[in-house]
Steps between C-alpha positions, in 0.01 A plus 500: 500500500668822392349742753473296819582162646255228584481572870410865434260408221321258728465760773357752249252245366389398847455866605293565187286193569433623855417855386263386224370193686593307188524119501844372601728420205717185545869591497771237495877557510697277268876453517727308269659286771587502870844576631664605825682782314360854513246580227601704197143628461193503722234237451201665344140425426309333219713295266824666589837342548795603713840345468526368852283451809629484855356373823245757614380600154172316549436675829580843346271430208212393724557803725479727197156352420580230245298181518783257439866461409622240254859397422618265225837327487 
């Protein structure tokens, strides 16, 4: 996403849903694979990929308002 990362985009979407009382949109973070190395990019919502995921990414995604976090190896 050129203007904002997935965490910020999720927070903006969730705020808009609350303000407009709109139905909740499912948002899922998708990362290329899991690693214990620091991420090069943040995990972000809806069909996005980041290069690496670290322990704690899932919790950060859920805290930001995402519905799930998926990694592939």
